[in-house]
C-alpha positions in Angstrom: -22.0 -9.9 -25.4 -18.8 -9.3 -23.5 -20.8 -11.3 -20.0 -22.0 -13.5 -22.1 -18.8 -14.2 -23.1 -17.4 -14.1 -19.2 -19.8 -16.4 -18.4 -18.6 -19.0 -20.3 -15.1 -18.9 -20.4 -15.6 -18.3 -16.6 -18.4 -19.9 -14.4 -19.4 -19.1 -11.1 -19.8 -15.4 -9.7 -16.0 -14.9 -8.1 -14.0 -16.2 -11.5 -16.4 -13.9 -13.7 -15.9 -10.7 -11.1 -12.2 -11.7 -11.0 -12.4 -11.8 -14.5 -13.9 -8.7 -15.9 -11.1 -7.2 -13.1 -7.8 -8.8 -15.0 -9.4 -7.6 -18.1 -9.9 -4.0 -17.3 -6.5 -4.2 -15.0 -5.5 -4.8 -19.0 -6.8 -1.5 -19.8 -5.4 0.9 -17.0 -1.8 -1.5 -17.8 -2.1 -0.2 -21.7 -2.8 3.8 -20.1 0.2 4.2 -17.7 2.0 2.5 -20.9 1.4 5.3 -22.8 1.3 7.3 -19.4 5.0 6.4 -19.2 6.3 7.5 -22.2 4.0 10.6 -21.9 5.8 11.8 -18.9 8.9 11.1 -20.4 8.6 12.6 -23.2 7.2 16.1 -21.1 10.8 15.4 -18.3 13.0 14.9 -21.4 11.1 18.6 -23.1 11.4 20.3 -19.9 14.8 18.7 -18.9 16.3 20.3 -22.5 13.9 23.7 -21.8 15.5 24.3 -18.4 19.1 22.7 -17.8 20.5 22.4 -21.1 18.6 25.5 -23.1 18.7 27.6 -20.1 22.0 26.7 -17.8 23.9 24.6 -20.6 24.2 22.4 -17.7 23.2 17.9 -18.8 23.4 16.0 -15.9 24.2 12.6 -16.4 22.3 9.8 -17.2 21.7 6.4 -16.4 23.6 3.9 -19.1 20.2 2.8 -20.4 17.7 6.2 -20.5 17.5 7.5 -24.1 17.7 11.1 -24.4 15.1 12.5 -26.9 16.4 16.0 -27.4 20.1 17.0 -29.2 22.2 19.1 -26.9 22.0 23.0 -27.8 25.3 24.2 -27.7 25.0 26.7 -24.6 27.4 26.7 -22.7 27.5 25.9 -18.4 25.6 29.3 -17.1 26.0 28.1 -13.4 24.6 31.2 -11.8 21.1 30.1 -13.5 21.0 27.1 -11.0 20.3 30.1 -9.0 16.8 31.2 -11.3 16.3 27.4 -12.9 15.1 25.3 -10.0 13.4 28.5 -8.5 10.9 28.7 -12.0 10.4 25.8 -12.7 9.3 25.2 -8.2 6.8 28.7 -9.2 5.9 26.7 -12.2 4.9 23.5 -10.6 3.5 24.8 -7.9 0.8 27.3 -9.4 -0.4 24.1 -11.4 -0.9 22.1 -8.4 -1.9 24.9 -5.5 -4.6 26.1 -8.6 -5.7 22.6 -10.1 -5.4 20.1 -7.9 -3.9 20.4 -4.3 -3.4 15.9 -3.9 -1.0 16.4 -6.5 1.9 18.3 -4.1 4.1 16.2 -2.8 5.7 12.3 -3.8 2.4 11.1 -5.5 3.1 7.4 -3.6 2.1 8.2 -0.2 -1.2 10.1 -2.1 -2.4 7.1 -3.8 -1.7 5.0 -0.6 -3.8 7.4 1.3 -6.7 6.9 -1.4 -6.7 3.2 -1.6 -6.7 3.0 2.6 -9.7 6.1 3.7 -11.2 7.3 0.1 -12.7 4.5 -1.2 -9.8 3.9 -4.2 -11.4 8.1 -5.3 -8.6 10.2 -7.6 -9.9 13.3 -9.5 -9.6 12.8 -12.8 -7.5 16.1 -13.5 -4.5 15.1 -11.0 -2.9 12.4 -13.2 -2.6 14.9 -15.7 -1.8 17.9 -13.5 1.0 15.5 -11.7 2.2 14.6 -15.0 3.4 18.3 -16.0 4.2 19.8 -13.0 6.6 16.6 -11.8 8.3 17.1 -15.4 8.1 20.8 -15.0 9.5 20.4 -11.7 12.6 17.3 -12.3 13.2 18.7 -15.4 14.5 22.2 -13.8 16.4 20.6 -11.5 14.3 19.8 -9.1 15.2 16.7 -7.1 12.5 14.4 -7.7 12.4 10.8 -8.7 9.8 9.1 -11.5 7.5 7.0 -8.9 5.7 9.2 -8.1 3.9 11.4 -11.0 3.9 7.5 -12.7 2.5 5.9 -9.7 -0.6 8.7 -9.5 -0.7 8.4 -13.3 -1.7 5.0 -13.5 -3.6 4.6 -10.0 -5.4 7.3 -10.9 -6.6 6.1 -14.1 -7.3 3.1 -12.3 -9.8 5.8 -10.5 -11.3 6.6 -13.5 -11.8 3.6 -15.4 -13.1 1.7 -12.6 -16.1 4.7 -12.2 -17.0 4.4 -15.5 -17.3 0.5 -15.4 -19.5 1.1 -11.6 -17.3 -0.9 -10.0 -18.1 -1.7 -6.0 -15.2 0.4 -3.7 -13.4 -3.1 -2.7 -12.5 -3.2 -6.5 -11.6 0.4 -7.4 -9.2 0.1 -4.5 -7.5 -3.1 -6.6 -7.6 -1.0 -9.7 -5.6 1.9 -8.0 -2.9 -0.8 -6.8 -2.5 -2.2 -9.7 -2.5 1.5 -11.7 0.6 2.2 -9.5 2.3 -1.1 -10.2 2.0 -0.7 -13.8 3.7 2.2 -13.6 6.2 1.4 -11.1 6.7 -1.3 -14.0 6.7 0.8 -17.4 8.9 3.3 -15.3 11.6 1.4 -14.7 11.3 -1.3 -17.1 10.9 -3.4 -14.4 7.5 -5.8 -14.1 7.5 -8.3 -11.4 8.8 -5.9 -9.2 5.5 -3.0 -10.4 3.3 -5.6 -9.2 4.9 -6.6 -6.0 5.4 -2.7 -4.5 2.1 -1.9 -5.2 0.8 -5.3 -3.0 3.2 -4.4 -0.4 3.6 -0.7 -0.1 0.3 0.0 1.6 1.6 -1.9 4.8 4.6 -1.0 6.8 4.9 -3.9 8.7 5.8 -7.5 6.1 2.3 -7.6 4.7 0.4 -7.8 1.3 -2.2 -6.8 -0.5 -2.8 -10.2 -1.7 -5.6 -9.5 -4.6 -3.5 -6.7 -6.0 -0.8 -9.2 -7.2 -2.3 -11.1 -9.8 -4.2 -7.5 -11.4 -1.0 -5.5 -10.8 1.0 -8.7 -12.2 -1.1 -8.2 -15.8 -0.7 -4.0 -15.8 2.4 -3.9 -14.6 3.2 -6.6 -17.6 1.0 -4.4 -20.1 2.4 -1.4 -18.8 6.2 -2.2 -19.1 5.4 -3.5 -22.8 4.2 -0.8 -23.8 6.6 1.7 -22.7 9.1 -1.1 -24.0 8.5 -1.3 -27.3 9.3 2.9 -27.9 11.9 2.9 -25.5 13.3 -0.1 -25.7 13.8 -3.7 -23.4 17.2 -3.2 -22.5 17.4 -2.4 -18.2 18.0 1.1 -16.8 21.6 1.2 -15.2 24.6 -1.0 -16.5 26.6 -2.9 -13.9 30.0 -4.7 -14.3 30.1 -8.5 -13.5 30.2 -9.9 -10.4 29.5 -12.6 -8.2 28.6 -14.0 -4.3 31.2 -16.6 -4.0 32.5 -15.7 -0.1 30.3 -16.4 2.6 32.5 -13.8 4.6 31.0 -11.3 2.2 28.3 -11.7 4.8 30.1 -9.9 7.4 30.9 -6.4 5.1 27.2 -6.2 4.0 26.0 -6.6 7.2 28.0 -3.0 8.0 26.4 -1.8 5.2 23.3 -2.8 6.5 23.6 -0.8 9.6 24.5 2.2 7.8 21.4 1.9 5.5 18.9 2.0 8.6 21.1 4.5 10.0 20.4 7.0 7.0 17.2 6.3 6.3 15.9 7.2 9.9 17.8 10.4 9.0 16.6 11.4 4.9 13.0 10.5 6.4 13.2 13.0 9.2 15.3 15.0 7.0 12.4 15.0 4.4 9.0 15.3 6.9 11.2 18.3 9.2 12.0 20.2 5.9 8.1 19.7 5.1 7.2 20.7 8.3 8.6 23.5 8.4 7.5 24.6 4.4 4.3 24.4 6.0 4.4 26.5 9.0 5.7 29.8 7.4 3.0 32.1 6.3 2.8 32.3 3.2 1.2 31.2 -0.3 1.1 27.6 -0.5 1.6 27.8 -4.8 5.1 30.1 -3.4 7.0 28.0 -1.8 7.7 25.0 -3.7 9.2 27.8 -5.7 11.8 28.8 -2.4 12.5 25.5 -2.3 13.4 24.9 -5.8 16.2 28.5 -5.2 17.1 26.4 -2.2 18.1 23.7 -4.1 19.8 25.9 -7.0 21.6 27.0 -4.1 23.4 23.9 -3.3 23.6 22.7 -7.4 25.7 26.3 -7.7 28.2 24.3 -6.0 27.6 20.3 -6.4 25.3 20.6 -9.7 25.1 16.3 -9.1 23.1 17.6 -6.6 20.2 18.6 -9.0 18.2 16.4 -10.9 17.4 12.9 -10.9 21.1 11.8 -10.5 20.8 8.9 -11.8 24.6 9.4 -13.4 25.5 9.3 -9.8 24.8 5.7 -9.7 26.1 4.5 -13.2 29.1 5.9 -12.8 29.5 4.5 -8.9 28.3 1.5 -11.0 31.9 1.7 -13.4 34.0 2.7 -10.2 34.5 6.0 -11.4 33.5 7.6 -8.0 35.7 8.4 -5.1 34.2 7.9 -1.3 34.8 12.0 -0.5 32.1 12.5 -3.5 30.5 10.2 -2.3 30.1 11.7 0.7 28.8 14.8 -0.6 26.0 12.6 -3.1 24.2 11.4 -0.2 24.0 14.4 2.2 23.2 17.7 -0.5 20.4 14.5 -2.2 18.9 14.2 0.9 18.4 18.5 1.7 17.8 18.7 -2.7 15.5 16.2 -1.9 13.9 17.3 0.4 13.3 21.5 -0.8 12.1 20.0 -3.3 9.5 18.0 -2.4 9.1 18.9 0.7 8.5 22.7 0.2 5.7 21.3 -1.8 6.8 20.6 -5.3 6.5 17.5 -7.5 8.1 14.3 -7.7 8.4 11.1 -6.1 11.4 9.5 -3.5 11.7 6.2 -4.6 14.3 7.8 -7.5 16.3 10.0 -4.8 16.4 7.2 -2.6 18.1 4.8 -5.4 21.1 7.6 -5.7 21.2 8.1 -1.9 21.6 4.3 -1.1 23.9 3.1 -4.3 25.8 6.3 -2.7 26.0 4.5 0.7 26.3 1.7 -0.8 29.7 2.5 -2.6 31.0 4.0 -0.1 31.1 1.7 1.7 32.2 -1.0 -0.6 35.3 1.4 -1.2 36.3 1.9 2.7 35.6 -2.0 3.3 37.6 -2.7 0.5 40.3 -0.2 1.2 41.2 -2.0 5.3 40.0 -5.6 4.0 40.0 -6.4 0.8 38.5 -9.7 1.6 35.2 -8.6 2.7 34.8 -6.3 -0.4 36.3 -7.6 -3.6 34.0 -5.2 -5.5 32.8 -1.8 -4.2 30.6 -1.6 -7.3 28.6 -4.6 -5.8 28.1 -2.1 -3.2 26.4 0.2 -4.5 23.9 -2.3 -6.6 23.0 -4.1 -2.8 22.7 -0.5 -1.4 20.4 0.9 -4.0 17.2 -2.0 -2.5 18.0 -2.3 1.1 18.1 1.8 1.9 15.1 2.3 -0.1 13.6 -0.8 1.9 15.0 0.5 4.9 13.3 3.9 3.9 9.7 2.6 2.4 9.4 -0.4 4.5 9.3 -2.7 1.2 12.0 -5.1 1.7 11.0 -8.3 -1.2 9.9 -5.6 -3.7 13.0 -3.5 -3.3 15.1 -6.1 -4.3 13.4 -7.5 -7.3 12.9 -3.6 -8.8 17.2 -2.8 -8.4 17.7 -6.4 -9.7 15.3 -6.0 -12.8 16.4 -1.9 -13.5 20.4 -3.2 -13.8 19.5 -6.7 -15.2 21.9 -8.3 -12.9 20.4 -11.4 -10.8 24.1 -12.2 -9.5 23.5 -10.4 -6.0 19.8 -11.8 -5.2 21.7 -13.4 -1.8 23.7 -10.0 -0.7 20.4 -7.8 -1.3 18.3 -9.9 0.2 20.6 -10.0 3.5 21.4 -6.5 3.5 18.1 -6.0 2.8 16.2 -7.5 5.4 18.8 -6.6 8.0 18.5 -2.6 7.7 14.5 -3.4 7.5 14.9 -4.8 10.6 17.3 -2.1 12.2 15.0 0.9 10.5 12.0 0.1 12.8 9.4 1.6 12.2 10.8 4.8 9.7 8.9 5.1 6.9 9.1 8.0 3.5 5.2 6.9 3.2 2.6 8.6 6.4 0.2 6.8 4.6 0.7 3.2 5.7 -1.0 1.1 7.7 0.4 -1.5 9.7 -0.4 -4.1 8.5 -4.3 -6.1 6.6 -6.1 -6.5 10.0 -5.8 -2.1 10.4 -6.5 -1.2 6.9 -9.8 0.6 6.7 -10.3 -1.7 3.4 -10.4 -4.9 5.3 -12.2 -3.9 8.4 -15.5 -5.8 7.7 -13.1 -8.8 6.6 -11.5 -9.0 9.1 -14.2 -9.6 11.3 -15.8 -11.7 8.6 -12.5 -13.9 8.9 -12.4 -13.9 13.0 -16.7 -14.9 12.6 -15.9 -17.8 10.6 -13.3 -19.3 12.5 -15.2 -19.3 15.6 -18.2 -21.8 15.6 -21.4 -21.9 17.7 -20.0 -24.0 20.7 -17.8 -21.5 21.2 -19.7 -18.7 21.9 -23.8 -20.2 22.9 -24.2 -20.6 27.2 -24.3 -24.4 26.8 -27.6 -26.5 28.2 -26.5 -26.9 31.7 -26.2 -23.0 32.1 -29.2 -22.6 30.2 -31.7 -25.4 31.8 -33.4 -23.1 33.8 -34.9 -21.1 30.9 -35.8 -24.4 29.0 -39.6 -24.6 29.2 -43.0 -27.0 28.7 -46.3 -26.3 26.5 -47.7 -26.7 30.3 -45.2 -23.7 32.2 -47.8 -21.1 32.9 -47.8 -17.4 31.8 -46.9 -16.1 35.5 -43.8 -19.0 35.5 -42.8 -17.1 32.0 -43.2 -14.2 33.3 -40.5 -14.7 36.5 -38.6 -16.6 34.4 -37.7 -13.0 32.4 -37.3 -11.4 35.2 -34.8 -13.7 36.6 -32.8 -14.3 33.5 -33.7 -11.1 31.3 -33.3 -13.5 28.3 -34.4 -13.4 24.8 -35.9 -16.5 24.6 -37.2 -19.5 26.2 -37.4 -23.0 23.8 -40.1 -25.4 24.8 -39.5 -29.0 25.1 -41.7 -31.6 25.0 -40.6 -35.2 26.4 -37.0 -33.5 25.6 -37.9 -32.1 21.9 -37.1 -28.5 21.1 -40.9 -28.0 19.5 -41.1 -23.9 19.3 -39.7 -20.7 21.3 -41.2 -18.6 23.2 -39.8 -15.2 22.6 -39.4 -12.0 24.5 -41.0 -9.7 22.9 -43.7 -12.2 22.8 -43.7 -11.7 26.7 -43.9 -8.0 26.3 -46.2 -7.8 24.1 -48.8 -9.8 26.7 -48.1 -8.0 29.7 -48.8 -5.2 27.7 -52.6 -6.7 26.2 -53.6 -7.2 29.7 -56.8 -8.2 28.1 -55.0 -11.8 26.8 -53.4 -12.7 30.0 -55.6 -14.6 31.0 -56.4 -16.7 27.6 -52.4 -16.7 27.2 -52.4 -19.3 30.2 -49.5 -21.3 29.2 -46.2 -21.2 27.4 -47.9 -23.2 23.7 -50.1 -21.0 23.5 -47.4 -18.2 22.9 -44.7 -19.9 21.4 -43.7 -20.1 18.1 -41.5 -21.7 15.7 -37.7 -21.8 16.3 -34.9 -20.2 14.6 -32.2 -22.3 15.0 -27.9 -23.2 14.8 -26.2 -25.8 14.7 -23.5 -26.3 17.0 -20.7 -26.4 13.9 -22.2 -23.3 12.3 -20.0 -21.0 11.9 -20.9 -17.4 13.7 -20.9 -15.6 10.5 -24.3 -17.7 9.6 -25.6 -16.9 13.3 -25.4 -13.1 12.9 -26.7 -13.3 9.2 -29.7 -15.1 10.9 -30.5 -12.9 13.6 -30.4 -9.8 11.4 -32.3 -12.0 9.1 -35.3 -12.6 11.5 -34.8 -9.8 13.3 -34.0 -12.1 16.6 -31.0 -11.5 19.1 -30.6 -15.2 20.6 -31.7 -18.3 18.6 -31.6 -21.6 19.6 -28.2 -23.1 19.4 -29.2 -27.8 18.0 -27.3 -30.4 18.0 -25.4 -31.3 14.8 -27.1 -34.7 14.6 -30.6 -33.5 16.2 -31.9 -30.8 15.4 -34.9 -30.6 17.9 -32.0 -31.6 20.7 -31.1 -28.4 21.8 -27.3 -27.9 23.4 -27.3 -24.6 23.9 -28.5 -20.4 23.7 -26.3 -18.1 21.4 -26.9 -14.2 21.8 -25.3 -11.2 20.3 -23.3 -10.8 23.2 -22.3 -13.9 23.5 -20.6 -13.9 19.6 -19.1 -10.3 20.7 -17.4 -11.8 23.3 -16.2 -14.6 21.2 -14.5 -12.1 19.1 -12.8 -9.9 21.1 -11.3 -13.5 22.9 -10.4 -14.4 19.8 -9.0 -11.2 18.8 -6.5 -11.5 22.4 -5.3 -14.5 21.4 -4.7 -13.2 18.1 -2.5 -10.9 20.1 -0.8 -13.3 22.5 0.3 -15.3 19.8 2.1 -12.0 18.0 
């Protein structure tokens, strides 16, 4: 019934395939939205138990966040920070390394790896373990973000659902990416950004997985709608009224871009340097997040704002309630606590910490410029918002989706121009810095497209671009009366795979190398096979204007190593010969030509 309906509404095989994919993306979006609700509730419960009830600490939140549990009467016990994050790390480590080791660290990178190298395969248990482990890690004070777990929840269900409905590996990858986008859109109230992020974060260079955008848009909108129906439709952060009206301010934002690019490189080095140190420790893997939690708690003892999500820091900076010294400490210590919490094998994301670090850096630069050159930064709070987007653009190679996601998270589109400006420069200056190790450079380097890219090249090239032209192939043209011994001599001299037979300049057949070898092996028949006409078969031809893709398919279908190329206007007039080697040579030339244009 479902198939009949799709065939009626969407005639054509490709349309039906895409229609099914959109339907499945909508289902994945529903699950991602429900997953976001579940994760938020679990995170709220973990935060209430570990930080509020045990330690008496109630971290600041973004203005649009919803509190699920009433605060306890527990007085603030600073000394508990030496135990609570370590306890959370221990629980998370045991869960992850016992049941789903691939759920360690930041989940978005695991989704990218599944897309590029695992055919979209994610085990069914991974989203569940990631949800619980991340809620415990972040809820106990670990400095992780929410996008990693929710991205893996959406992507994981996309993978499981794709297996259930028996999608091809290619469509499974698309559904995995759509699930990731749905999770981002749901958790950050950013449906458009979720779709763009899913298409952009897969690559280091400015490239998009274009086929992902539409299904990810459907999934992200539905995921956002489901989540917002439970928690409200308001943006995550509250921002003051800020406008961009003076082109001279772009100078200040250029300074900010330089600071953010350098800091993004530092953050990536600190994060992966810490990760490598923990991997080198000769200890059980499940115990390492506990050690990372202990270090995080020790920093939190002196600077509690370095714990948990840190969104309260950003909200206070947007409200103009912080000073430069506090923001500098927030930047440096947040880099350390995130590296310890997640780099040790704890579970969480890196987008949230990047937003906090970038917003704090933006606040530092904005306040400093406002002090010494007020005309460059009339609204220091604007630098906080711009910094949130541009820092992640530099650290994750996502200059476009970062701009949109922060605009949607704040509900403020008045600063699009400086945000785009700063993000573009920060991205370029940061060069090949990346928080996501599993990104590949571009679609041309993606395993998913390795065959597709070759096909695209072959479909651009025509037989005439690769063939041996007639003036060079003339020695291999024979007549029906050509004696067998002359055919053998031509075969020995030219090494050709086919010898077109022409009568009065018109193609009547072909003698192949296989026939000559067979005749030579069967010595008793040589005397009888005197001329080419006795050996020739119908020629398999290709028009000079047909693509090399068509030529390859024809060679495979007929098990030939060479085709006769004929004129488009006259299928009996030979214009050249086309072998597999010539196709490969033409492909190589096209690839080199494309590289020279870069």
